[in-house]
C-alpha positions in Angstrom: -4.4 -125.6 109.7 -5.9 -125.6 106.1 -5.8 -122.9 103.7 -9.0 -121.0 104.4 -8.0 -121.1 108.2 -4.6 -119.9 107.2 -6.1 -117.0 105.3 -8.5 -116.1 108.1 -5.9 -116.3 110.7 -3.5 -114.0 108.7 -6.4 -111.4 108.1 -7.1 -111.4 112.0 -3.5 -110.7 112.6 -3.5 -107.8 110.0 -1.1 -109.8 107.8 -2.7 -108.8 104.5 0.2 -110.2 102.3 -0.2 -113.6 104.0 -3.9 -113.4 103.7 -3.7 -112.7 100.1 -1.4 -115.5 99.3 -3.4 -117.9 101.0 -6.6 -116.5 99.4 -5.1 -116.6 96.0 -4.1 -120.2 96.5 -7.6 -121.1 97.5 -9.0 -119.6 94.3 -6.5 -121.5 92.3 -7.1 -124.9 94.0 -10.9 -124.4 94.0 -12.1 -121.9 91.5 -15.7 -123.2 91.8 -15.9 -122.7 95.7 -16.6 -119.3 97.1 -14.0 -119.2 100.2 -10.9 -117.9 98.1 -13.0 -115.1 96.6 -14.6 -114.2 99.8 -11.2 -113.9 101.7 -9.6 -112.0 98.6 -12.6 -109.6 99.1 -12.1 -109.2 102.7 -8.3 -108.4 102.0 -9.2 -105.9 99.6 -11.7 -104.4 102.0 -9.2 -104.1 104.6 -6.9 -102.4 102.4 -9.5 -99.8 101.8 -10.2 -100.9 98.2 -14.0 -101.3 98.5 -15.0 -100.9 95.1 -12.4 -103.7 94.2 -13.8 -106.0 97.1 -17.3 -105.9 96.0 -16.9 -108.0 92.7 -15.0 -110.7 94.8 -17.6 -111.0 97.3 -20.4 -111.2 94.5 -18.2 -114.0 93.1 -18.2 -115.8 96.4 -22.1 -115.4 96.7 -22.6 -116.6 93.2 -20.7 -119.9 94.1 -22.1 -120.2 97.7 -24.8 -117.9 98.9 -24.1 -118.4 102.6 -25.2 -115.8 105.2 -21.7 -114.9 106.1 -20.8 -114.0 102.3 -24.0 -112.1 101.9 -23.7 -110.1 105.1 -20.3 -108.9 104.3 -21.3 -108.0 100.8 -24.2 -106.0 102.1 -21.8 -104.2 104.6 -19.6 -103.0 101.7 -22.5 -102.1 99.5 -23.6 -99.8 102.2 -20.2 -98.0 102.4 -20.7 -97.5 98.5 -24.0 -96.1 99.2 -25.6 -98.8 97.0 -28.5 -99.2 99.6 -31.0 -101.0 97.5 -28.6 -104.0 96.6 -27.3 -103.8 100.2 -30.9 -104.4 101.6 -31.4 -107.3 99.2 -28.4 -109.0 100.3 -28.9 -108.3 104.0 -32.4 -109.8 103.9 -31.2 -112.7 101.9 -28.6 -113.3 104.7 -31.2 -113.1 107.3 -33.5 -115.6 105.6 -30.5 -118.2 105.5 -29.7 -120.6 108.3 -27.0 -119.1 110.2 -23.7 -121.1 111.3 -24.0 -121.8 115.1 -22.5 -119.0 117.1 -21.7 -116.8 114.0 -22.4 -113.7 116.1 -20.4 -111.5 113.8 -22.7 -112.3 110.7 -25.7 -111.5 112.9 -24.5 -108.2 114.0 -23.3 -107.3 110.5 -26.9 -107.9 109.2 -28.4 -106.0 112.0 -26.0 -102.9 111.3 -27.0 -102.9 107.6 -30.6 -103.0 108.3 -30.2 -100.3 110.9 -28.4 -98.1 108.1 -31.4 -98.9 106.1 -33.8 -97.5 108.9 -35.4 -101.0 109.5 -34.9 -101.1 113.2 -37.5 -103.5 113.8 -35.9 -106.1 111.5 -32.6 -105.5 113.0 -33.9 -106.6 116.6 -33.8 -110.2 115.5 -30.1 -110.5 114.1 -28.8 -108.1 117.1 -30.7 -110.5 119.5 -29.0 -113.5 117.9 -25.6 -111.9 118.1 -25.8 -111.2 121.9 -27.2 -114.7 122.5 -24.2 -116.1 120.7 -21.8 -113.9 122.4 -23.2 -112.2 125.6 -20.2 -110.7 126.7 -19.2 -108.7 123.6 -20.2 -105.2 124.3 -20.6 -103.8 120.8 -23.0 -106.4 119.9 -25.1 -105.7 123.2 -24.7 -101.9 122.4 -26.3 -102.4 119.0 -29.1 -104.4 120.5 -29.8 -101.7 123.1 -29.8 -99.1 120.6 -32.3 -100.8 118.4 -34.4 -101.5 121.6 -34.4 -97.8 122.3 -35.3 -96.8 118.5 -38.3 -99.2 118.6 -39.7 -98.0 121.9 -38.6 -101.0 124.2 -37.3 -98.6 126.8 -36.8 -101.4 129.6 -35.1 -103.6 127.4 -32.7 -101.0 126.2 -32.1 -99.8 129.5 -31.3 -103.2 131.0 -28.7 -103.8 128.0 -27.0 -100.4 128.6 -26.7 -101.4 132.4 -25.0 -104.7 131.5 -22.7 -102.8 129.3 -21.8 -100.5 132.0 -21.6 -103.3 134.6 -18.8 -104.8 132.6 -17.3 -101.5 131.5 -18.1 -98.5 133.8 -16.4 -96.2 131.5 -18.3 -97.2 128.2 -19.3 -93.4 127.3 -21.7 -94.4 124.5 -23.8 -96.3 127.0 -23.8 -93.6 129.5 -25.0 -91.0 127.0 -27.5 -93.4 125.5 -29.0 -93.8 129.1 -29.1 -90.3 129.7 -31.4 -89.6 126.7 -33.5 -92.7 126.9 -35.9 -91.1 129.4 -36.4 -88.0 131.6 -34.2 -88.0 134.6 -35.3 -86.6 138.1 -33.4 -85.6 141.4 -34.5 -88.9 143.0 -33.6 -91.0 139.8 -30.6 -90.1 137.8 -27.1 -91.2 136.9 -25.1 -87.9 137.9 -22.6 -89.4 140.6 -21.9 -92.3 138.3 -21.4 -89.9 135.4 -19.0 -87.8 137.2 -17.0 -90.6 138.4 -16.7 -92.0 134.5 -15.7 -88.4 133.5 -12.9 -88.5 136.1 -11.7 -91.8 134.8 -12.2 -91.0 130.9 -8.9 -90.7 128.9 -10.2 -90.1 125.5 -11.6 -86.9 124.2 -14.7 -88.7 122.5 -15.6 -90.3 125.8 -15.2 -87.3 127.7 -17.5 -85.4 125.2 -20.2 -87.9 125.4 -20.1 -88.1 129.2 -20.3 -84.3 129.5 -23.3 -84.2 127.2 -24.9 -86.9 129.5 -24.0 -84.9 132.5 -25.6 -81.8 130.9 -28.7 -83.5 129.9 -29.4 -85.1 133.3 -28.5 -82.0 135.2 -31.0 -80.0 133.1 -33.7 -82.6 133.7 -33.1 -82.1 137.4 -33.3 -78.2 137.2 -29.6 -77.8 137.7 -29.4 -75.2 134.7 -25.9 -73.6 135.7 -24.0 -76.9 136.2 -25.5 -78.1 133.0 -24.3 -75.3 131.1 -20.8 -75.6 132.6 -20.5 -79.2 131.3 -22.1 -78.3 127.8 -19.7 -75.3 127.3 -16.6 -77.4 128.3 -17.7 -80.4 126.0 -18.3 -78.1 123.0 -15.3 -75.9 123.2 -13.2 -78.8 123.1 -14.8 -80.5 120.2 -14.9 -77.4 118.1 -11.1 -77.2 118.6 -10.7 -80.9 117.8 -12.7 -80.6 114.5 -11.2 -77.2 113.6 -14.7 -75.9 112.4 -14.8 -72.6 110.4 -18.3 -71.1 109.9 -16.8 -69.6 106.5 -17.4 -73.3 105.1 -21.2 -73.3 105.8 -21.2 -69.6 104.8 -19.9 -70.3 101.3 -22.8 -72.9 100.9 -25.4 -70.6 101.7 -23.9 -67.9 99.5 -23.7 -70.3 96.6 -27.4 -71.3 97.1 -28.4 -67.7 96.9 -26.3 -66.9 93.8 -27.6 -69.9 92.1 -31.3 -69.6 92.8 -31.7 -65.7 92.9 -28.9 -63.9 91.3 -28.0 -66.5 88.8 -31.4 -67.9 87.9 -30.6 -67.6 84.1 -28.0 -70.4 84.6 -30.7 -73.0 85.8 -31.7 -75.6 83.2 -35.5 -74.8 82.3 -37.0 -78.3 82.2 -39.9 -80.2 84.1 -39.0 -82.2 86.8 -40.3 -85.7 87.9 -44.0 -85.6 88.4 -44.2 -88.1 91.2 -46.2 -86.6 94.1 -45.4 -89.4 96.8 -42.6 -87.6 98.9 -43.3 -85.1 101.8 -40.2 -83.4 102.8 -40.1 -82.2 106.5 -37.0 -79.9 106.8 -35.7 -77.3 109.2 -33.0 -76.8 111.7 -32.6 -79.8 113.8 -34.3 -80.1 117.1 -37.2 -77.9 116.1 -40.1 -80.4 115.8 -39.2 -82.1 112.7 -39.5 -85.6 114.4 -42.9 -84.5 115.9 -44.3 -83.5 112.3 -42.9 -86.8 110.8 -45.0 -88.7 113.5 -48.2 -86.7 112.9 -48.0 -87.3 109.2 -46.9 -91.0 109.4 -49.9 -91.5 111.8 -52.1 -90.9 108.7 -53.3 -93.9 107.0 -51.7 -92.9 103.6 -48.4 -91.9 104.6 -45.3 -93.9 106.1 -42.1 -92.5 107.4 -38.8 -93.2 105.4 -36.6 -91.6 108.3 -34.0 -89.3 107.5 -32.8 -90.3 103.9 -29.6 -88.9 102.4 -31.3 -89.6 99.0 -31.6 -86.0 97.8 -28.2 -84.8 99.0 -26.6 -87.8 97.4 -28.8 -87.4 94.1 -27.5 -83.9 93.6 -23.9 -84.9 94.5 -24.0 -87.7 92.0 -25.7 -85.8 89.2 -23.1 -83.1 89.5 -19.9 -85.3 89.7 -18.0 -82.8 91.6 -14.7 -84.3 93.0 -14.9 -83.0 96.6 -15.4 -85.6 99.3 -18.2 -83.3 100.9 -21.7 -84.1 99.9 -22.6 -80.4 99.7 -20.0 -77.7 99.2 -20.1 -74.4 97.1 -18.8 -75.9 93.9 -21.4 -78.7 94.0 -24.1 -76.2 94.6 -22.8 -74.1 91.5 -22.6 -77.2 89.4 -26.2 -78.3 90.3 -27.8 -75.5 88.3 -26.6 -77.2 85.0 -28.3 -80.6 85.8 -31.8 -81.5 84.1 -34.0 -81.3 87.2 -35.9 -84.5 86.0 -32.7 -86.5 86.5 -32.3 -85.3 90.1 -35.8 -86.3 90.8 -35.4 -89.7 89.1 -31.9 -90.4 91.2 -33.7 -89.2 94.4 -36.8 -91.5 94.0 -34.5 -94.4 92.9 -32.5 -94.0 96.0 -35.6 -93.4 98.3 -37.2 -96.6 96.9 -34.7 -98.7 99.0 -36.0 -97.3 102.3 -39.4 -96.1 101.9 -42.2 -98.5 103.1 -43.6 -100.4 100.4 -47.2 -100.5 101.6 -48.0 -96.8 101.6 -48.7 -94.3 98.7 -47.0 -91.4 100.3 -43.8 -91.1 102.5 -42.1 -88.6 104.6 -38.4 -87.9 104.1 -37.5 -86.2 107.7 -33.8 -85.1 106.9 -33.7 -81.6 108.5 -30.7 -80.5 106.3 -33.0 -80.8 103.3 -33.7 -77.1 103.9 -30.5 -76.6 102.0 -32.1 -78.3 99.0 -35.6 -76.7 98.7 -34.6 -75.2 95.4 -33.5 -78.7 94.2 -36.8 -80.4 95.4 -39.2 -77.7 94.0 -37.5 -78.0 90.7 -36.8 -81.9 90.5 -40.1 -82.8 92.3 -42.7 -80.3 91.5 -45.6 -82.2 93.0 -43.7 -83.1 96.5 -44.9 -81.2 99.5 -42.4 -79.5 101.7 -42.8 -78.6 105.3 -40.2 -76.5 107.2 -40.4 -76.2 111.0 -39.7 -73.1 112.5 -38.9 -72.7 116.3 -38.2 -69.6 118.4 -34.7 -68.6 117.3 -33.2 -68.7 120.9 -34.8 -72.1 121.7 -33.2 -73.3 118.4 -29.9 -72.0 119.2 -30.1 -73.7 122.8 -31.5 -77.0 121.5 -28.8 -77.2 118.8 -26.1 -76.3 121.3 -27.1 -78.8 123.9 -27.7 -81.8 121.7 -24.9 -84.2 120.7 -25.4 -85.0 116.9 -23.2 -87.2 114.8 -20.0 -85.8 116.1 -18.1 -86.4 112.8 -20.9 -85.1 110.5 -20.4 -81.8 108.5 -24.0 -81.0 108.8 -23.7 -80.4 112.4 -20.3 -78.9 112.7 -21.6 -75.4 113.7 -23.5 -76.8 116.7 -20.5 -76.8 119.1 -20.4 -73.0 119.6 -23.2 -70.7 120.7 -22.4 -68.0 118.2 -21.9 -70.3 115.4 -25.3 -71.6 116.1 -26.6 -68.0 116.2 -24.9 -67.4 112.7 -26.3 -70.6 111.2 -29.6 -69.8 112.2 -29.4 -66.2 110.7 -28.2 -68.0 107.5 -31.0 -70.6 107.5 -33.6 -67.8 108.1 -32.5 -65.9 105.2 -32.5 -69.0 103.0 -36.1 -69.6 104.0 -36.9 -66.2 103.0 -35.3 -66.7 99.5 -37.2 -70.0 99.1 -40.4 -68.1 99.7 -39.7 -65.5 97.1 -38.5 -67.8 94.3 -41.0 -70.6 95.1 -43.8 -69.0 96.8 -46.2 -71.2 98.4 -44.3 -74.3 97.9 -43.1 -74.6 101.5 -45.3 -74.8 104.5 -43.6 -72.9 107.3 -44.9 -74.3 110.4 -44.3 -72.9 113.8 -43.3 -75.3 116.5 -44.8 -72.9 119.4 -48.0 -72.4 117.1 -48.5 -76.1 116.7 -48.2 -76.6 120.5 -50.8 -73.8 121.3 -53.2 -75.2 118.4 -52.6 -78.8 117.9 -55.8 -79.7 115.7 -55.8 -76.2 113.7 -52.2 -76.6 112.7 -52.4 -80.2 112.0 -55.4 -79.6 109.8 -53.4 -77.0 107.9 -50.5 -79.5 107.7 -52.5 -82.2 106.2 -54.2 -79.8 103.7 -50.9 -78.5 102.5 -49.8 -82.2 102.1 -52.9 -82.9 100.1 -54.3 -85.3 102.8 -57.7 -85.8 104.1 -58.3 -85.2 107.6 -57.7 -88.1 110.1 -58.2 -87.8 113.6 -55.2 -90.4 114.1 -52.8 -87.5 113.5 -53.7 -86.1 116.7 -52.8 -89.4 118.6 -49.3 -89.4 117.0 -47.9 -90.4 120.6 -49.5 -93.8 120.0 -47.7 -94.3 116.7 -45.6 -97.5 117.3 -43.0 -96.9 114.6 -39.3 -96.7 115.5 -37.6 -93.3 116.1 -33.8 -93.0 115.7 -33.4 -89.4 116.9 -32.9 -87.8 120.2 -36.6 -86.9 120.2 -37.5 -90.7 120.6 -38.7 -90.2 124.0 -40.6 -86.9 123.6 -42.7 -88.1 120.6 -44.1 -91.0 122.5 -45.6 -88.6 125.0 -48.8 -86.3 124.2 -48.0 -82.8 122.8 -47.0 -80.6 125.5 -45.3 -77.2 125.9 -42.5 -78.3 128.1 -39.9 -77.3 125.5 -41.3 -73.9 124.9 -39.1 -70.9 126.1 -36.6 -73.4 127.6 -33.7 -71.0 126.5 -34.9 -68.5 129.2 -33.6 -70.9 132.0 -30.1 -70.1 130.4 -30.7 -66.5 129.5 -27.4 -65.3 131.1 -25.2 -67.6 129.1 -27.1 -66.8 126.0 -27.0 -63.0 126.4 -24.6 -62.6 123.5 -26.7 -64.8 121.0 -29.8 -62.7 122.2 -27.7 -59.3 121.4 -26.6 -60.7 118.0 -30.3 -61.5 117.0 -31.5 -58.0 117.9 -28.8 -56.6 116.0 -29.7 -58.6 112.9 -33.5 -57.6 113.3 -34.5 -61.2 114.2 -37.3 -61.0 116.6 -36.8 -63.0 120.0 -39.1 -60.9 122.4 
C-alpha cells in the first residue's frame, strides 16, 4: 500500500490522525503533486474545518486539475455558499475525462449542479454514477429525483421502483413516488406504504411515509384517513424540532418596527437600478410555481428557481453572528446598510444561477415576502408579485405538504394553528408593504387567476413591464425543470382542482376557521 492508498484507507476508516500523517508525508515527499494537498483537504473537511479545507483543495487543483479534485472542491464551495466558484469547478470537472468507475465523483458533480438549479445538466453525471455503481441506492435516488425535476416521469418512476425493490423501507423513495403523479383507487401504493410504515424504525422515515400515505389517500378521496396520517406525522415532527411560533413572530415584529415604526433609522440612499429581477413571493403552495412558469414562458424571461440570494445578501451585509439566515437582530441591523450594497450583493449571487441568455429572470423563493422592504429599497426597478390564496386553502396546503424538514422557513407548517397564526402575520405584513411601498407589489389572487387566466396573465405581464405573449397561456408546455412539489401540477393546463380543497377537511379545520373569523380574516 503506497502513501496515497494509506491516507485514503485511514480516511475511509475515520482515522483522521492516521490520514493526516499519511497526507503530510505525501506533501513532503512530492510537493508539486496534488494528492497530498487533496487528502489534507479531505481530512480538514471531515473534521468540519471547511474554510481550511478549501485552500488545500485549491492547491491540489492548481497542481493536478483532475475531475475528482475539482468535484470535491465544488462540494465544499457550495457549503461555504460560494456558488459561482462552485459552478465553475463542477463544470470543469464535468468537462474532464473521468477515471473509469469513479461513481462518487460523478454523483458529487451532479449534486453540485442540482444545488445550483441546473437539473438538466445534473442528469449526465448522475446517470454516469448509476452506470458505474448500479446497486448504490443513493446514487440512483439522485438520478430519479433529477428525472422527476426535468419531467422524465417514467424514468423517475422506474428508478424509484428499483430502489424500493432493493430496500422496501426507503422512505424518501416512497414519498417521491407518491408526489410524482396523481394516484387513483385503481393505481396507488397504499398497501405497500402501510407495510413500510409498520416496519419503519426511524422518526424521519415514519414522517415521510405518513406524508406519502396522506397524499395518496387524499388523491383517492379518503379524506378522513389522510387527515389522520397527516396529524400524526406533523405532531411528532413538531415535537422533534421544538418549534415555537414566538421565533417567527419576533421576525414579523422586527420587520414592522423597522419599516413602519422605525423608518427614520433606515439609510436613505438609492439602490441598484438593475431591472432584471422579477420576484415571485408568497406563502408556500399558493401558486408561486405556476406564476414562475407563466412568466418564464415569455421569450424575455427565464426562471432562476428559488434563490437564497436575497436572504444571504442581507445576512452578509449585516454580519450578525447568529447561525440563522433571518432573525430579529438581523432584521434590525439591516436598516443601517446602504441598500445599494444589498442590491449589488444580491445580483452577484443571483448571477451564478440565473440563465445567461435572458434579459429578465424570475426569483421564485416564496419566503422573499419577508424581504419585500429590502427588495423595494435595494432594487427599486425590480418587479414583485405576491401570490394570495384563500386563507383556508393556504393553511391546508401548507399543513399537508412536506417541505425541507430541517428548514427554519417552514417550521410553522407542522401544526394547523401555527399555520393559521403564520398566515395572519403574513397577511398583516403584506398590508404593511402596500402602505410603505404602494404599488410596488402586485398581489395576485390564485383563484382569480384560475377563473380569468388571460385577463390576469395580461395584468401580470403589464406589472412586470413585459409585452403580451400568448406563450404565457401555454405555460404547461414549458419544458424547463421544476424542483418543487408542484412539478406535476404545472405540467397540466390551468384548472380549478385545488380551489376550495380545504372544505373536504372542514371538520378538522374548524378551529382554524374560528380563529380567522375572530381575527377578521374573510373565509366565507
